MMTF fields as JSON, N, C-alpha, C and O atoms, coordinates in Angstrom:
{
  "mmtfVersion": "1.0.0",
  "mmtfProducer": "UNKNOWN",
  "numBonds": 191,
  "numAtoms": 192,
  "numGroups": 48,
  "numChains": 1,
  "numModels": 1,
  "chainsPerModel": [1],
  "groupsPerChain": [48],
  "chainIdList": ["A"],
  "bondAtomList": [4, 2, 8, 6, 12, 10, 16, 14, 20, 18, 24, 22, 28, 26, 32, 30, 36, 34, 40, 38, 44, 42, 48, 46, 52, 50, 56, 54, 60, 58, 64, 62, 68, 66, 72, 70, 76, 74, 80, 78, 84, 82, 88, 86, 92, 90, 96, 94, 100, 98, 104, 102, 108, 106, 112, 110, 116, 114, 120, 118, 124, 122, 128, 126, 132, 130, 136, 134, 140, 138, 144, 142, 148, 146, 152, 150, 156, 154, 160, 158, 164, 162, 168, 166, 172, 170, 176, 174, 180, 178, 184, 182, 188, 186],
  "bondOrderList": [1, 1, 1, 1, 1, 1, 1, 1, 1, 1, 1, 1, 1, 1, 1, 1, 1, 1, 1, 1, 1, 1, 1, 1, 1, 1, 1, 1, 1, 1, 1, 1, 1, 1, 1, 1, 1, 1, 1, 1, 1, 1, 1, 1, 1, 1, 1],
  "groupList": [{"groupName": "MET", "atomNameList": ["N", "CA", "C", "O"], "elementList": ["N", "C", "C", "O"], "formalChargeList": [0, 0, 0, 0], "bondAtomList": [1, 0, 2, 1, 3, 2], "bondOrderList": [1, 1, 2], "singleLetterCode": "M", "chemCompType": "L-PEPTIDE LINKING"}, {"groupName": "LYS", "atomNameList": ["N", "CA", "C", "O"], "elementList": ["N", "C", "C", "O"], "formalChargeList": [0, 0, 0, 0], "bondAtomList": [1, 0, 2, 1, 3, 2], "bondOrderList": [1, 1, 2], "singleLetterCode": "K", "chemCompType": "L-PEPTIDE LINKING"}, {"groupName": "ILE", "atomNameList": ["N", "CA", "C", "O"], "elementList": ["N", "C", "C", "O"], "formalChargeList": [0, 0, 0, 0], "bondAtomList": [1, 0, 2, 1, 3, 2], "bondOrderList": [1, 1, 2], "singleLetterCode": "I", "chemCompType": "L-PEPTIDE LINKING"}, {"groupName": "THR", "atomNameList": ["N", "CA", "C", "O"], "elementList": ["N", "C", "C", "O"], "formalChargeList": [0, 0, 0, 0], "bondAtomList": [1, 0, 2, 1, 3, 2], "bondOrderList": [1, 1, 2], "singleLetterCode": "T", "chemCompType": "L-PEPTIDE LINKING"}, {"groupName": "PHE", "atomNameList": ["N", "CA", "C", "O"], "elementList": ["N", "C", "C", "O"], "formalChargeList": [0, 0, 0, 0], "bondAtomList": [1, 0, 2, 1, 3, 2], "bondOrderList": [1, 1, 2], "singleLetterCode": "F", "chemCompType": "L-PEPTIDE LINKING"}, {"groupName": "GLN", "atomNameList": ["N", "CA", "C", "O"], "elementList": ["N", "C", "C", "O"], "formalChargeList": [0, 0, 0, 0], "bondAtomList": [1, 0, 2, 1, 3, 2], "bondOrderList": [1, 1, 2], "singleLetterCode": "Q", "chemCompType": "L-PEPTIDE LINKING"}, {"groupName": "LEU", "atomNameList": ["N", "CA", "C", "O"], "elementList": ["N", "C", "C", "O"], "formalChargeList": [0, 0, 0, 0], "bondAtomList": [1, 0, 2, 1, 3, 2], "bondOrderList": [1, 1, 2], "singleLetterCode": "L", "chemCompType": "L-PEPTIDE LINKING"}, {"groupName": "PRO", "atomNameList": ["N", "CA", "C", "O"], "elementList": ["N", "C", "C", "O"], "formalChargeList": [0, 0, 0, 0], "bondAtomList": [1, 0, 2, 1, 3, 2], "bondOrderList": [1, 1, 2], "singleLetterCode": "P", "chemCompType": "L-PEPTIDE LINKING"}, {"groupName": "TYR", "atomNameList": ["N", "CA", "C", "O"], "elementList": ["N", "C", "C", "O"], "formalChargeList": [0, 0, 0, 0], "bondAtomList": [1, 0, 2, 1, 3, 2], "bondOrderList": [1, 1, 2], "singleLetterCode": "Y", "chemCompType": "L-PEPTIDE LINKING"}, {"groupName": "VAL", "atomNameList": ["N", "CA", "C", "O"], "elementList": ["N", "C", "C", "O"], "formalChargeList": [0, 0, 0, 0], "bondAtomList": [1, 0, 2, 1, 3, 2], "bondOrderList": [1, 1, 2], "singleLetterCode": "V", "chemCompType": "L-PEPTIDE LINKING"}, {"groupName": "CYS", "atomNameList": ["N", "CA", "C", "O"], "elementList": ["N", "C", "C", "O"], "formalChargeList": [0, 0, 0, 0], "bondAtomList": [1, 0, 2, 1, 3, 2], "bondOrderList": [1, 1, 2], "singleLetterCode": "C", "chemCompType": "L-PEPTIDE LINKING"}, {"groupName": "TRP", "atomNameList": ["N", "CA", "C", "O"], "elementList": ["N", "C", "C", "O"], "formalChargeList": [0, 0, 0, 0], "bondAtomList": [1, 0, 2, 1, 3, 2], "bondOrderList": [1, 1, 2], "singleLetterCode": "W", "chemCompType": "L-PEPTIDE LINKING"}, {"groupName": "SER", "atomNameList": ["N", "CA", "C", "O"], "elementList": ["N", "C", "C", "O"], "formalChargeList": [0, 0, 0, 0], "bondAtomList": [1, 0, 2, 1, 3, 2], "bondOrderList": [1, 1, 2], "singleLetterCode": "S", "chemCompType": "L-PEPTIDE LINKING"}, {"groupName": "GLY", "atomNameList": ["N", "CA", "C", "O"], "elementList": ["N", "C", "C", "O"], "formalChargeList": [0, 0, 0, 0], "bondAtomList": [1, 0, 2, 1, 3, 2], "bondOrderList": [1, 1, 2], "singleLetterCode": "G", "chemCompType": "PEPTIDE LINKING"}, {"groupName": "ASN", "atomNameList": ["N", "CA", "C", "O"], "elementList": ["N", "C", "C", "O"], "formalChargeList": [0, 0, 0, 0], "bondAtomList": [1, 0, 2, 1, 3, 2], "bondOrderList": [1, 1, 2], "singleLetterCode": "N", "chemCompType": "L-PEPTIDE LINKING"}, {"groupName": "ALA", "atomNameList": ["N", "CA", "C", "O"], "elementList": ["N", "C", "C", "O"], "formalChargeList": [0, 0, 0, 0], "bondAtomList": [1, 0, 2, 1, 3, 2], "bondOrderList": [1, 1, 2], "singleLetterCode": "A", "chemCompType": "L-PEPTIDE LINKING"}, {"groupName": "GLU", "atomNameList": ["N", "CA", "C", "O"], "elementList": ["N", "C", "C", "O"], "formalChargeList": [0, 0, 0, 0], "bondAtomList": [1, 0, 2, 1, 3, 2], "bondOrderList": [1, 1, 2], "singleLetterCode": "E", "chemCompType": "L-PEPTIDE LINKING"}],
  "groupTypeList": [0, 1, 1, 2, 1, 3, 4, 4, 5, 6, 7, 8, 9, 10, 11, 3, 9, 1, 0, 12, 8, 8, 6, 6, 2, 6, 6, 13, 6, 6, 0, 2, 8, 13, 4, 1, 0, 3, 14, 12, 12, 15, 4, 2, 8, 14, 16, 4],
  "groupIdList": [1, 2, 3, 4, 5, 6, 7, 8, 9, 10, 11, 12, 13, 14, 15, 16, 17, 18, 19, 20, 21, 22, 23, 24, 25, 26, 27, 28, 29, 30, 31, 32, 33, 34, 35, 36, 37, 38, 39, 40, 41, 42, 43, 44, 45, 46, 47, 48],
  "secStructList": [7, 2, 2, 2, 2, 2, 2, 2, 6, 1, 2, 2, 2, 2, 2, 2, 2, 2, 2, 2, 2, 2, 2, 2, 2, 2, 2, 2, 2, 2, 2, 2, 2, 1, 1, 1, 7, 6, 6, 1, 1, 7, 7, 6, 6, 6, 6, 7],
  "xCoordList": [-27.81, -26.773, -26.176, -25.821, -26.09, -25.162, -25.779, -25.091, -27.219, -28.11, -28.055, -28.162, -27.823, -27.183, -25.992, -25.809, -24.883, -23.675, -23.585, -23.039, -24.096, -24.28, -25.101, -24.787, -26.145, -26.973, -25.873, -25.896, -25.091, -24.163, -22.854, -21.983, -22.659, -21.259, -21.832, -21.063, -23.184, -23.466, -22.886, -22.683, -22.44, -22.072, -22.713, -22.15, -24.129, -25.099, -25.294, -25.514, -25.223, -25.815, -24.726, -25.011, -23.384, -22.175, -21.744, -20.988, -22.334, -22.103, -23.165, -22.881, -24.359, -25.422, -25.207, -25.661, -24.46, -24.663, -23.159, -23.13, -22.038, -20.942, -21.241, -20.977, -22.046, -22.808, -23.314, -22.97, -24.428, -25.264, -24.276, -24.302, -23.379, -22.33, -21.8, -21.917, -21.062, -20.228, -21.22, -20.866, -22.409, -23.219, -23.711, -24.094, -23.773, -24.254, -23.257, -23.698, -22.024, -20.75, -20.802, -20.889, -20.737, -20.885, -21.87, -21.543, -23.33, -24.231, -23.904, -24.409, -23.176, -23.071, -21.737, -21.526, -21.013, -20.085, -20.673, -20.39, -21.774, -21.903, -22.826, -22.883, -23.625, -24.2, -23.433, -23.943, -22.025, -21.44, -20.492, -20.413, -19.918, -19.27, -19.738, -19.153, -21.047, -21.513, -22.344, -22.533, -22.889, -24.227, -23.045, -23.514, -22.378, -21.603, -21.955, -22.445, -21.697, -21.862, -20.288, -19.236, -20.329, -18.795, -18.602, -17.805, -19.16, -18.33, -18.15, -17.864, -18.265, -17.855, -16.434, -16.139, -15.519, -14.043, -13.702, -14.449, -12.488, -11.455, -10.982, -10.43, -11.288, -10.498, -9.164, -8.746, -8.405, -7.33, -6.292, -5.12, -7.139, -6.168, -6.724, -6.415, -7.488, -7.899, -7.047, -7.25, -5.779, -4.598, -3.699, -2.573, -3.714, -2.853, -3.209, -2.643],
  "yCoordList": [-37.393, -36.725, -36.424, -35.327, -37.666, -37.382, -36.592, -35.696, -36.69, -35.816, -34.25, -33.453, -33.985, -32.576, -32.034, -30.827, -33.192, -32.512, -32.374, -31.376, -33.331, -33.347, -31.859, -31.35, -31.416, -30.468, -28.901, -27.838, -29.209, -27.722, -27.949, -27.1, -28.588, -28.727, -28.734, -29.183, -28.226, -27.882, -26.584, -25.941, -25.786, -24.979, -23.556, -22.489, -23.817, -22.177, -22.21, -21.158, -23.704, -23.27, -22.94, -22.319, -23.332, -22.952, -21.547, -20.989, -20.88, -19.458, -18.48, -17.351, -19.136, -18.345, -18.275, -17.306, -19.335, -19.268, -18.316, -17.536, -18.456, -17.408, -16.053, -15.172, -15.933, -14.408, -13.78, -12.637, -14.626, -14.279, -13.789, -12.689, -14.929, -14.784, -13.671, -12.974, -13.09, -11.881, -10.794, -9.801, -10.743, -9.318, -9.356, -8.268, -10.302, -10.105, -9.581, -8.698, -9.701, -9.312, -7.683, -6.748, -7.505, -6.01, -5.485, -4.57, -5.857, -4.877, -4.794, -3.838, -5.615, -5.483, -4.535, -4.076, -4.331, -3.185, -2.237, -1.21, -2.19, -0.45, -0.345, 0.845, -1.036, -0.643, -0.482, 0.232, -1.018, -0.458, 1.192, 2.182, 0.946, 2.119, 3.01, 4.094, 2.809, 3.591, 4.77, 5.645, 4.45, 5.646, 6.735, 7.856, 6.823, 7.733, 8.933, 9.086, 9.885, 11.539, 11.742, 11.366, 12.263, 12.451, 13.897, 14.605, 14.381, 15.819, 15.534, 16.446, 14.216, 13.941, 14.014, 14.144, 13.87, 13.896, 15.027, 15.541, 15.666, 16.66, 16.547, 15.554, 17.892, 17.454, 17.822, 18.727, 16.938, 16.823, 18.162, 18.352, 18.933, 19.796, 21.642, 22.691, 21.53, 22.593, 23.6, 24.809, 22.689, 23.772, 23.97, 23.967, 24.169, 24.703, 25.924, 26.566],
  "zCoordList": [16.844, 16.872, 15.686, 15.254, 15.133, 13.865, 13.021, 12.532, 12.615, 11.731, 11.775, 10.842, 13.347, 13.858, 13.503, 13.342, 13.33, 13.091, 11.588, 11.118, 10.789, 9.358, 8.62, 7.544, 9.505, 9.282, 9.692, 9.071, 10.779, 11.208, 10.246, 10.433, 9.603, 8.724, 7.036, 6.186, 6.622, 5.792, 5.49, 6.52, 4.07, 4.095, 4.155, 4.399, 3.853, 4.143, 5.519, 6.12, 6.328, 7.72, 8.667, 9.691, 8.401, 8.733, 8.559, 9.353, 7.305, 6.893, 7.809, 8.21, 8.025, 8.568, 9.984, 10.592, 10.702, 12.071, 12.343, 13.295, 11.49, 11.962, 11.875, 12.693, 10.38, 10.329, 11.306, 11.603, 12.091, 13.067, 14.305, 14.858, 14.593, 15.432, 15.343, 16.351, 14.201, 14.194, 14.2, 14.837, 13.629, 13.699, 15.124, 15.554, 15.877, 17.313, 17.962, 18.697, 18.062, 18.501, 17.956, 18.752, 16.514, 16.285, 16.948, 17.704, 16.898, 17.418, 18.969, 19.558, 19.657, 20.987, 21.27, 22.393, 20.344, 20.529, 20.248, 20.864, 19.163, 18.973, 19.967, 20.276, 20.664, 22.04, 23.069, 23.932, 23.389, 24.424, 24.098, 24.825, 22.801, 22.522, 21.767, 21.767, 20.811, 19.998, 19.925, 19.08, 21.373, 21.703, 22.672, 22.48, 23.154, 23.694, 23.182, 22.063, 24.048, 23.706, 22.815, 23.332, 21.692, 21.196, 21.778, 21.163, 22.77, 23.353, 24.539, 25.315, 24.999, 26.397, 27.077, 28.265, 25.774, 25.944, 25.432, 24.6, 25.821, 25.59, 24.262, 23.788, 23.534, 22.045, 22.207, 22.928, 21.373, 21.506, 21.081, 21.405, 20.296, 19.659, 20.303, 19.738, 21.451, 22.071, 22.697, 22.813, 23.186, 23.699, 22.791, 23.287, 21.48, 20.352, 20.106, 19.221]
}
């Protein structure tokens, strides 16, 4: 268990894990919000 803790405390391992985590969050948000049709909502300036 001590070897695992020291492994995850290494700077490059910590950076890689954090980068992967944030990349997964970004890709998840793109999957949820990025692929919607842009013409699906009303354009705000149509009424002027």
